[in-house]
Every structure is written in C-alpha cells, then in structure tokens.
PyMOL commands that place a pseudoatom at each C-alpha (Angstrom):
pseudoatom trace, name=CA, resn=UNK, resi=1, chain=A, elem=C, hetatm=0, pos=[11.884, -3.347, -4.487]
pseudoatom trace, name=CA, resn=UNK, resi=2, chain=A, elem=C, hetatm=0, pos=[15.587, -2.930, -3.898]
pseudoatom trace, name=CA, resn=UNK, resi=3, chain=A, elem=C, hetatm=0, pos=[16.218, -1.088, -7.186]
pseudoatom trace, name=CA, resn=UNK, resi=4, chain=A, elem=C, hetatm=0, pos=[15.745, 2.671, -7.355]
pseudoatom trace, name=CA, resn=UNK, resi=5, chain=A, elem=C, hetatm=0, pos=[12.963, 3.913, -9.592]
pseudoatom trace, name=CA, resn=UNK, resi=6, chain=A, elem=C, hetatm=0, pos=[14.007, 6.920, -11.648]
pseudoatom trace, name=CA, resn=UNK, resi=7, chain=A, elem=C, hetatm=0, pos=[11.689, 9.551, -13.054]
pseudoatom trace, name=CA, resn=UNK, resi=8, chain=A, elem=C, hetatm=0, pos=[11.945, 8.212, -16.615]
pseudoatom trace, name=CA, resn=UNK, resi=9, chain=A, elem=C, hetatm=0, pos=[10.785, 4.769, -15.504]
pseudoatom trace, name=CA, resn=UNK, resi=10, chain=A, elem=C, hetatm=0, pos=[7.899, 6.266, -13.535]
pseudoatom trace, name=CA, resn=UNK, resi=11, chain=A, elem=C, hetatm=0, pos=[6.925, 8.384, -16.549]
pseudoatom trace, name=CA, resn=UNK, resi=12, chain=A, elem=C, hetatm=0, pos=[7.005, 5.291, -18.776]
pseudoatom trace, name=CA, resn=UNK, resi=13, chain=A, elem=C, hetatm=0, pos=[4.888, 3.221, -16.388]
pseudoatom trace, name=CA, resn=UNK, resi=14, chain=A, elem=C, hetatm=0, pos=[2.312, 5.997, -15.926]
pseudoatom trace, name=CA, resn=UNK, resi=15, chain=A, elem=C, hetatm=0, pos=[2.042, 6.534, -19.690]
pseudoatom trace, name=CA, resn=UNK, resi=16, chain=A, elem=C, hetatm=0, pos=[1.615, 2.780, -20.202]
pseudoatom trace, name=CA, resn=UNK, resi=17, chain=A, elem=C, hetatm=0, pos=[-1.151, 2.645, -17.579]
pseudoatom trace, name=CA, resn=UNK, resi=18, chain=A, elem=C, hetatm=0, pos=[-2.994, 5.689, -18.931]
pseudoatom trace, name=CA, resn=UNK, resi=19, chain=A, elem=C, hetatm=0, pos=[-2.681, 4.492, -22.547]
pseudoatom trace, name=CA, resn=UNK, resi=20, chain=A, elem=C, hetatm=0, pos=[-4.737, 1.369, -21.745]
pseudoatom trace, name=CA, resn=UNK, resi=21, chain=A, elem=C, hetatm=0, pos=[-7.854, 3.496, -21.201]
pseudoatom trace, name=CA, resn=UNK, resi=22, chain=A, elem=C, hetatm=0, pos=[-9.147, 5.113, -24.387]
pseudoatom trace, name=CA, resn=UNK, resi=23, chain=A, elem=C, hetatm=0, pos=[-11.284, 7.653, -22.512]
pseudoatom trace, name=CA, resn=UNK, resi=24, chain=A, elem=C, hetatm=0, pos=[-8.624, 8.298, -19.883]
pseudoatom trace, name=CA, resn=UNK, resi=25, chain=A, elem=C, hetatm=0, pos=[-8.447, 7.326, -16.243]
pseudoatom trace, name=CA, resn=UNK, resi=26, chain=A, elem=C, hetatm=0, pos=[-8.258, 9.030, -12.866]
pseudoatom trace, name=CA, resn=UNK, resi=27, chain=A, elem=C, hetatm=0, pos=[-5.440, 9.436, -10.369]
pseudoatom trace, name=CA, resn=UNK, resi=28, chain=A, elem=C, hetatm=0, pos=[-6.466, 6.868, -7.761]
pseudoatom trace, name=CA, resn=UNK, resi=29, chain=A, elem=C, hetatm=0, pos=[-6.894, 4.141, -10.400]
pseudoatom trace, name=CA, resn=UNK, resi=30, chain=A, elem=C, hetatm=0, pos=[-3.543, 5.070, -11.948]
pseudoatom trace, name=CA, resn=UNK, resi=31, chain=A, elem=C, hetatm=0, pos=[-1.943, 4.690, -8.513]
pseudoatom trace, name=CA, resn=UNK, resi=32, chain=A, elem=C, hetatm=0, pos=[-3.530, 1.270, -8.005]
pseudoatom trace, name=CA, resn=UNK, resi=33, chain=A, elem=C, hetatm=0, pos=[-2.423, 0.069, -11.453]
pseudoatom trace, name=CA, resn=UNK, resi=34, chain=A, elem=C, hetatm=0, pos=[1.147, 1.335, -11.009]
pseudoatom trace, name=CA, resn=UNK, resi=35, chain=A, elem=C, hetatm=0, pos=[1.314, -0.420, -7.632]
pseudoatom trace, name=CA, resn=UNK, resi=36, chain=A, elem=C, hetatm=0, pos=[0.880, -3.733, -9.464]
pseudoatom trace, name=CA, resn=UNK, resi=37, chain=A, elem=C, hetatm=0, pos=[4.436, -3.193, -10.764]
pseudoatom trace, name=CA, resn=UNK, resi=38, chain=A, elem=C, hetatm=0, pos=[6.085, -1.251, -7.931]
pseudoatom trace, name=CA, resn=UNK, resi=39, chain=A, elem=C, hetatm=0, pos=[5.299, 0.295, -4.585]
pseudoatom trace, name=CA, resn=UNK, resi=40, chain=A, elem=C, hetatm=0, pos=[4.627, 3.997, -4.969]
pseudoatom trace, name=CA, resn=UNK, resi=41, chain=A, elem=C, hetatm=0, pos=[2.573, 6.549, -3.057]
pseudoatom trace, name=CA, resn=UNK, resi=42, chain=A, elem=C, hetatm=0, pos=[-0.036, 8.905, -4.443]
pseudoatom trace, name=CA, resn=UNK, resi=43, chain=A, elem=C, hetatm=0, pos=[2.141, 11.805, -3.322]
pseudoatom trace, name=CA, resn=UNK, resi=44, chain=A, elem=C, hetatm=0, pos=[4.850, 10.488, -5.642]
pseudoatom trace, name=CA, resn=UNK, resi=45, chain=A, elem=C, hetatm=0, pos=[2.555, 9.968, -8.626]
pseudoatom trace, name=CA, resn=UNK, resi=46, chain=A, elem=C, hetatm=0, pos=[0.705, 13.278, -8.733]
pseudoatom trace, name=CA, resn=UNK, resi=47, chain=A, elem=C, hetatm=0, pos=[3.879, 15.277, -9.511]
pseudoatom trace, name=CA, resn=UNK, resi=48, chain=A, elem=C, hetatm=0, pos=[4.564, 12.744, -12.299]
pseudoatom trace, name=CA, resn=UNK, resi=49, chain=A, elem=C, hetatm=0, pos=[1.075, 13.340, -13.691]
pseudoatom trace, name=CA, resn=UNK, resi=50, chain=A, elem=C, hetatm=0, pos=[1.557, 17.119, -13.542]
pseudoatom trace, name=CA, resn=UNK, resi=51, chain=A, elem=C, hetatm=0, pos=[4.956, 16.868, -15.268]
pseudoatom trace, name=CA, resn=UNK, resi=52, chain=A, elem=C, hetatm=0, pos=[3.537, 14.674, -18.038]
pseudoatom trace, name=CA, resn=UNK, resi=53, chain=A, elem=C, hetatm=0, pos=[0.695, 17.150, -18.492]
pseudoatom trace, name=CA, resn=UNK, resi=54, chain=A, elem=C, hetatm=0, pos=[3.152, 20.062, -18.642]
pseudoatom trace, name=CA, resn=UNK, resi=55, chain=A, elem=C, hetatm=0, pos=[5.195, 18.139, -21.231]
pseudoatom trace, name=CA, resn=UNK, resi=56, chain=A, elem=C, hetatm=0, pos=[2.024, 17.667, -23.369]
pseudoatom trace, name=CA, resn=UNK, resi=57, chain=A, elem=C, hetatm=0, pos=[2.066, 13.888, -22.889]
pseudoatom trace, name=CA, resn=UNK, resi=58, chain=A, elem=C, hetatm=0, pos=[-1.237, 13.908, -21.002]
pseudoatom trace, name=CA, resn=UNK, resi=59, chain=A, elem=C, hetatm=0, pos=[-4.372, 15.985, -21.279]
pseudoatom trace, name=CA, resn=UNK, resi=60, chain=A, elem=C, hetatm=0, pos=[-6.593, 16.536, -18.277]
pseudoatom trace, name=CA, resn=UNK, resi=61, chain=A, elem=C, hetatm=0, pos=[-10.334, 16.926, -17.941]
pseudoatom trace, name=CA, resn=UNK, resi=62, chain=A, elem=C, hetatm=0, pos=[-12.844, 16.778, -15.103]
pseudoatom trace, name=CA, resn=UNK, resi=63, chain=A, elem=C, hetatm=0, pos=[-15.943, 14.592, -14.992]
pseudoatom trace, name=CA, resn=UNK, resi=64, chain=A, elem=C, hetatm=0, pos=[-18.623, 14.383, -12.334]
pseudoatom trace, name=CA, resn=UNK, resi=65, chain=A, elem=C, hetatm=0, pos=[-18.689, 11.181, -10.314]
pseudoatom trace, name=CA, resn=UNK, resi=66, chain=A, elem=C, hetatm=0, pos=[-21.087, 10.694, -7.393]
pseudoatom trace, name=CA, resn=UNK, resi=67, chain=A, elem=C, hetatm=0, pos=[-21.698, 14.426, -7.100]
pseudoatom trace, name=CA, resn=UNK, resi=68, chain=A, elem=C, hetatm=0, pos=[-18.011, 15.364, -7.141]
pseudoatom trace, name=CA, resn=UNK, resi=69, chain=A, elem=C, hetatm=0, pos=[-15.591, 16.256, -9.886]
pseudoatom trace, name=CA, resn=UNK, resi=70, chain=A, elem=C, hetatm=0, pos=[-13.001, 13.634, -10.689]
pseudoatom trace, name=CA, resn=UNK, resi=71, chain=A, elem=C, hetatm=0, pos=[-9.876, 14.572, -12.658]
pseudoatom trace, name=CA, resn=UNK, resi=72, chain=A, elem=C, hetatm=0, pos=[-9.122, 12.302, -15.606]
pseudoatom trace, name=CA, resn=UNK, resi=73, chain=A, elem=C, hetatm=0, pos=[-5.860, 11.908, -17.505]
pseudoatom trace, name=CA, resn=UNK, resi=74, chain=A, elem=C, hetatm=0, pos=[-5.725, 10.910, -21.153]
pseudoatom trace, name=CA, resn=UNK, resi=75, chain=A, elem=C, hetatm=0, pos=[-2.632, 10.223, -23.250]
pseudoatom trace, name=CA, resn=UNK, resi=76, chain=A, elem=C, hetatm=0, pos=[-1.958, 12.583, -26.170]
pseudoatom trace, name=CA, resn=UNK, resi=77, chain=A, elem=C, hetatm=0, pos=[-0.299, 11.897, -29.518]
pseudoatom trace, name=CA, resn=UNK, resi=78, chain=A, elem=C, hetatm=0, pos=[2.917, 13.289, -28.073]
pseudoatom trace, name=CA, resn=UNK, resi=79, chain=A, elem=C, hetatm=0, pos=[2.496, 10.984, -25.072]
pseudoatom trace, name=CA, resn=UNK, resi=80, chain=A, elem=C, hetatm=0, pos=[2.005, 7.979, -27.375]
pseudoatom trace, name=CA, resn=UNK, resi=81, chain=A, elem=C, hetatm=0, pos=[5.246, 8.841, -29.183]
pseudoatom trace, name=CA, resn=UNK, resi=82, chain=A, elem=C, hetatm=0, pos=[7.075, 9.219, -25.864]
pseudoatom trace, name=CA, resn=UNK, resi=83, chain=A, elem=C, hetatm=0, pos=[5.666, 5.898, -24.654]
pseudoatom trace, name=CA, resn=UNK, resi=84, chain=A, elem=C, hetatm=0, pos=[6.866, 4.158, -27.821]
pseudoatom trace, name=CA, resn=UNK, resi=85, chain=A, elem=C, hetatm=0, pos=[10.346, 5.576, -27.288]
pseudoatom trace, name=CA, resn=UNK, resi=86, chain=A, elem=C, hetatm=0, pos=[10.283, 4.319, -23.678]
pseudoatom trace, name=CA, resn=UNK, resi=87, chain=A, elem=C, hetatm=0, pos=[9.144, 0.869, -24.858]
pseudoatom trace, name=CA, resn=UNK, resi=88, chain=A, elem=C, hetatm=0, pos=[11.989, 0.646, -27.370]
pseudoatom trace, name=CA, resn=UNK, resi=89, chain=A, elem=C, hetatm=0, pos=[14.553, 1.781, -24.807]
pseudoatom trace, name=CA, resn=UNK, resi=90, chain=A, elem=C, hetatm=0, pos=[13.191, -0.626, -22.197]
pseudoatom trace, name=CA, resn=UNK, resi=91, chain=A, elem=C, hetatm=0, pos=[13.372, -3.613, -24.546]
pseudoatom trace, name=CA, resn=UNK, resi=92, chain=A, elem=C, hetatm=0, pos=[17.036, -2.908, -25.288]
pseudoatom trace, name=CA, resn=UNK, resi=93, chain=A, elem=C, hetatm=0, pos=[17.886, -2.163, -21.645]
pseudoatom trace, name=CA, resn=UNK, resi=94, chain=A, elem=C, hetatm=0, pos=[16.094, -5.201, -20.219]
pseudoatom trace, name=CA, resn=UNK, resi=95, chain=A, elem=C, hetatm=0, pos=[17.635, -7.507, -22.846]
pseudoatom trace, name=CA, resn=UNK, resi=96, chain=A, elem=C, hetatm=0, pos=[21.132, -6.365, -21.829]
pseudoatom trace, name=CA, resn=UNK, resi=97, chain=A, elem=C, hetatm=0, pos=[20.495, -6.637, -18.088]
pseudoatom trace, name=CA, resn=UNK, resi=98, chain=A, elem=C, hetatm=0, pos=[18.914, -10.081, -18.471]
pseudoatom trace, name=CA, resn=UNK, resi=99, chain=A, elem=C, hetatm=0, pos=[21.903, -11.230, -20.514]
pseudoatom trace, name=CA, resn=UNK, resi=100, chain=A, elem=C, hetatm=0, pos=[24.302, -9.946, -17.847]
pseudoatom trace, name=CA, resn=UNK, resi=101, chain=A, elem=C, hetatm=0, pos=[22.416, -11.716, -15.063]
pseudoatom trace, name=CA, resn=UNK, resi=102, chain=A, elem=C, hetatm=0, pos=[22.465, -14.916, -17.132]
pseudoatom trace, name=CA, resn=UNK, resi=103, chain=A, elem=C, hetatm=0, pos=[26.219, -14.618, -17.568]
pseudoatom trace, name=CA, resn=UNK, resi=104, chain=A, elem=C, hetatm=0, pos=[25.935, -14.141, -21.313]
pseudoatom trace, name=CA, resn=UNK, resi=105, chain=A, elem=C, hetatm=0, pos=[28.438, -12.133, -23.332]
pseudoatom trace, name=CA, resn=UNK, resi=106, chain=A, elem=C, hetatm=0, pos=[27.106, -8.744, -24.468]
pseudoatom trace, name=CA, resn=UNK, resi=107, chain=A, elem=C, hetatm=0, pos=[27.757, -7.872, -28.054]
for i in range(1, 107): cmd.bond("trace and resi %d" % i, "trace and resi %d" % (i + 1))
show_as sticks, trace
zoom trace
C-alpha cells in the first residue's frame, strides 16, 4: 500500500479484529486477519497489542494449546468504546476523502 499506516489506524484495525471473537483471539491469528486489509509484520503488531493492553483496551490471558501456552487477547469495555470512536471517525474521514477523489465539493 502506498499510504502510510499510522498508529491510530493500526489500533483501530486490531481492535476491530479482536472484537469479532467473543472469547478473544491469539497474536498469529490477529496478524493474519490484519494482513487481509494491509501488509504488516508480527514485529509491528505485537507492540500495538502491548500498547492496547496498557491502555486497558485489551485484556490478556494464556490458554494451553497443543502442550504450549498461547496468549489470547480479548477486547474490554474500554476497548469497545475506543473502537466505536474509531469507527465514527473513520466514517467521517473516509466520506470526505472519497468525496475529494470523486471531485465533489466538501461542505
């Protein structure tokens, strides 16, 4: 993608991906789901996950899988509120950008 991806957009995408799974989801799956929208490495996403956890948007727990612990991430109430704010902002932003690309007058 030729457009830069800022931290707010990455946060929004990660929260959207994690929110789809009621019981939470693990890092590798989050990476694969985010890659459906944009190219990003695991080394980029794990700091995002840690930041969202620190900001109380995600809670973390471990679960055994095939004899090993797997770290799961689950969205919190605070994370849901943040995601809704991101959704609202994105709708307004994308509407304006789409209008500009279409040559429409912005009001």
